C-alpha positions as CSV (number, residue, x, y, z in Angstrom):
1,M,4.2,6.7,-6.3
2,R,1.9,6.0,-3.5
3,G,2.1,3.2,-0.9
4,L,-0.6,0.6,-0.6
5,D,-3.1,0.9,2.2
6,T,-5.8,-1.2,3.8
7,E,-8.9,0.6,2.7
8,A,-12.3,-1.0,3.2
9,P,-13.2,-3.2,0.1
10,R,-16.0,-0.9,-1.0
11,A,-13.7,2.2,-0.8
12,R,-11.0,0.4,-2.7
13,G,-13.5,-0.6,-5.4
14,A,-14.7,3.0,-5.9
15,R,-11.1,4.2,-6.2
16,K,-10.1,1.7,-8.7
17,A,-13.3,1.6,-10.8
18,V,-12.7,5.0,-12.5
19,I,-12.1,3.4,-15.9
20,T,-13.2,3.8,-19.5
21,A,-14.8,1.1,-21.7
22,A,-11.9,1.3,-24.2
23,A,-9.3,0.7,-21.5
24,V,-11.1,-2.3,-20.1
25,L,-11.8,-3.9,-23.6
26,A,-8.2,-3.3,-24.6
27,A,-6.9,-5.0,-21.4
28,L,-9.2,-8.0,-21.4
29,G,-6.8,-10.1,-23.5
30,L,-4.3,-10.3,-20.6
31,S,-4.2,-13.4,-18.4
32,V,-3.7,-14.0,-14.7
33,S,-1.2,-16.2,-13.1
34,A,0.6,-16.7,-9.9
35,C,4.2,-17.8,-9.7
36,G,5.2,-20.7,-7.5
37,T,7.7,-18.7,-5.5
38,G,7.9,-15.5,-3.6
39,G,5.7,-13.7,-1.1
40,T,5.6,-11.5,1.9
41,G,4.7,-11.2,5.5
42,A,3.5,-8.3,7.5
43,R,6.0,-6.1,9.2
44,D,6.4,-6.8,12.9
45,E,7.7,-3.9,14.9
46,G,10.6,-4.7,17.1
47,P,10.5,-4.3,20.9
48,A,11.1,-0.9,22.4
49,L,14.7,-0.2,23.4
50,S,15.5,-0.6,27.0
51,R,18.5,-0.3,29.4
52,S,18.9,-2.9,32.1
53,V,21.5,-1.0,34.1
54,A,22.9,2.5,34.0
55,G,25.4,2.9,31.2
56,S,24.5,-0.4,29.5
57,A,24.0,-0.5,25.7
58,P,20.5,-0.4,24.3
59,A,18.9,-3.8,23.7
60,P,19.1,-4.9,20.1
61,A,16.1,-4.3,17.9
62,S,14.0,-7.2,16.5
63,A,15.7,-9.2,13.8
64,S,12.5,-9.0,11.7
65,P,13.3,-7.4,8.3
66,S,12.1,-3.8,8.0
67,S,9.5,-2.7,5.4
68,T,11.7,0.3,4.7
69,P,13.8,-0.6,1.7
70,D,17.6,-0.5,1.8
71,R,17.4,0.7,-1.8
72,R,14.7,1.9,-4.1
73,V,14.1,-0.1,-7.3
74,N,13.6,1.2,-10.8
75,A,10.1,-0.3,-11.2
76,V,9.8,0.4,-14.9
77,R,13.1,-1.2,-15.7
78,L,12.3,-4.2,-13.4
79,V,9.0,-4.9,-15.1
80,K,10.3,-4.4,-18.7
81,A,13.3,-6.7,-18.0
82,D,11.1,-9.4,-16.5
83,P,10.5,-12.3,-19.0
84,G,7.4,-13.3,-17.0
85,V,5.6,-10.1,-17.7
86,S,3.3,-10.2,-20.7
87,P,4.4,-8.4,-23.9
88,A,1.1,-6.4,-23.9
89,V,1.9,-4.9,-20.5
90,K,5.5,-4.1,-21.5
91,R,4.3,-2.6,-24.8
92,D,1.8,-0.3,-23.1
93,L,4.0,0.7,-20.2
94,K,4.9,4.2,-21.5
95,P,5.2,7.6,-19.8
96,C,1.9,9.5,-19.2
97,V,3.5,12.9,-18.8
98,G,7.2,13.7,-19.2
99,D,9.0,10.8,-17.6
100,E,6.2,9.8,-15.2
101,Y,5.1,6.2,-15.6
102,P,1.7,4.8,-14.4
103,V,3.1,2.5,-11.7
104,D,2.5,2.3,-8.0
105,V,5.4,0.8,-5.9
106,S,5.2,-0.5,-2.4
107,Y,7.7,-2.2,-0.1
108,G,6.9,-4.6,2.6
109,N,7.8,-7.9,4.3
110,L,5.8,-10.6,2.5
111,T,8.3,-13.4,2.0
112,G,10.2,-13.2,5.2
113,G,13.5,-12.4,3.5
114,S,16.2,-10.2,4.8
115,A,15.2,-7.3,2.5
116,A,11.8,-5.7,1.8
117,D,9.8,-7.2,-1.0
118,V,8.5,-5.0,-3.8
119,V,4.9,-4.8,-5.0
120,I,4.4,-3.1,-8.4
121,N,1.1,-2.2,-9.9
122,V,1.1,-1.2,-13.6
123,M,-1.9,0.9,-14.7
124,T,-3.3,2.8,-17.7
125,C,-2.5,6.5,-17.9
126,G,-5.9,8.0,-18.4
127,D,-8.1,6.0,-16.0
128,A,-5.7,4.2,-13.7
129,V,-6.9,0.7,-14.7
130,G,-4.7,-1.9,-13.2
131,V,-3.4,-4.1,-16.0
132,G,-0.7,-6.0,-14.0
133,S,0.4,-6.6,-10.4
134,Y,3.7,-8.1,-9.5
135,V,5.7,-9.1,-6.4
136,Y,9.5,-9.2,-6.5
137,R,11.7,-10.8,-3.8
138,E,15.4,-9.8,-3.5
139,E,17.7,-12.8,-3.8
140,G,21.4,-11.9,-3.7
141,D,21.9,-9.0,-6.0
142,V,18.8,-9.5,-8.1
143,Y,15.0,-9.3,-7.7
144,K,13.0,-12.4,-8.6
145,N,9.4,-12.3,-9.7
146,V,7.5,-14.4,-7.3
147,F,3.9,-13.4,-8.2
148,R,2.0,-11.9,-11.1
149,A,-1.6,-11.2,-11.9
150,E,-2.5,-9.7,-15.3
151,E,-6.3,-9.9,-15.6
152,P,-7.6,-6.3,-15.5
153,P,-8.8,-4.5,-13.7
154,V,-6.4,-5.7,-11.0
155,Y,-4.6,-4.2,-8.0
156,A,-2.3,-5.7,-5.4
157,E,-1.9,-4.5,-1.8
158,I,-0.1,-5.5,1.4
159,D,-2.5,-6.1,4.2
160,R,-1.1,-7.1,7.6
161,G,1.6,-9.3,6.0
162,D,-0.7,-10.8,3.4
163,L,-0.8,-10.1,-0.3
164,V,-4.3,-9.0,-1.3
165,I,-5.4,-9.0,-4.9
166,T,-8.6,-7.0,-5.9
167,Q,-10.3,-7.5,-9.2
168,Q,-13.4,-5.6,-10.3
169,V,-16.4,-7.6,-11.6
170,Y,-18.6,-6.4,-14.4
171,E,-21.9,-7.8,-15.5
172,K,-23.5,-7.3,-18.9
173,D,-25.3,-4.0,-18.3
174,D,-22.7,-2.4,-16.0
175,S,-21.2,0.9,-16.9
176,V,-17.5,1.1,-16.8
177,T,-17.7,3.6,-13.9
178,Y,-19.7,1.3,-11.7
179,P,-18.9,-2.4,-11.6
180,S,-21.2,-4.9,-10.0
181,G,-18.7,-5.9,-7.4
182,E,-15.2,-7.2,-6.8
183,E,-13.3,-10.3,-6.0
184,V,-10.8,-10.0,-3.1
185,I,-8.2,-12.8,-2.9
186,T,-5.8,-13.1,0.0
187,Y,-2.4,-14.9,-0.5
188,R,0.1,-15.8,2.1
189,W,3.8,-16.9,1.7
190,R,4.3,-20.5,2.6
191,A,7.8,-21.9,2.3
192,T,8.7,-21.0,-1.3
193,R,5.4,-19.7,-2.8
194,F,2.2,-17.8,-2.3
195,T,-0.9,-19.8,-1.5
196,E,-4.5,-18.7,-1.5
197,Q,-5.9,-18.2,2.0
198,A,-9.2,-16.6,1.5
199,R,-11.5,-15.3,-1.3
200,T,-14.3,-12.8,-0.8
201,H,-16.9,-11.5,-3.3
202,N,-18.4,-8.1,-2.6
203,D,-21.5,-6.9,-4.5
204,Y,-21.8,-3.1,-4.9
205,S,-25.0,-1.1,-4.4
206,K,-26.3,0.4,-7.6
207,V,-28.1,3.0,-5.6
208,V,-24.9,4.4,-4.3
209,G,-23.6,4.6,-7.9
210,G,-26.7,6.5,-8.9
211,E,-27.6,3.9,-11.6
212,S,-30.8,2.4,-10.2
213,Q,-34.0,4.1,-11.2
214,A,-36.7,4.8,-8.6
215,P,-39.6,2.3,-8.8
216,T,-42.5,3.6,-10.8
217,E,-45.9,3.8,-9.1
218,Q,-48.6,1.4,-10.3
């Protein structure tokens, strides 16, 4: 399972757009929604340790929660046990090879809690189409779903303390390999829920995808 990074929007789009028409059509029935609770903040590094006088104890590190999880979660079990996850996502969440499931899991400080939050992306096996993105916040001994997006193709990332959702956009004549663009939505945790902070639309060049034909001479 790989961690989320902060690639440029065009690079992310190219990576996530490797999909098949069948996968996209099968996933179009899913819906997108955001829960009213949960979120994260970027990790803030604590100050360097220092000694005021010889023999004194090191200064305490920052009290900010670490993005390194105290314990790893079973992402598949967490998603399948979540009543907020759509039945379609649960039904299609099966191993691709052996016991390897198509899920990406990342840990980070999004909601300002005492423990790292968990971001889970569920994908299709063959083409890595994102069919569901979820954020879980640890509360006591359980993880609570505080965000979900289930309109494919979708992918969630942690970007400098914000939750960033990327969705590919297809026009009528687009091939499944080269979408026309993407919507990038940034959410930030406020009090008890994620709120939208920014929305960006990026149009992709058809020339880069190799789909545009050279103009014919008159």
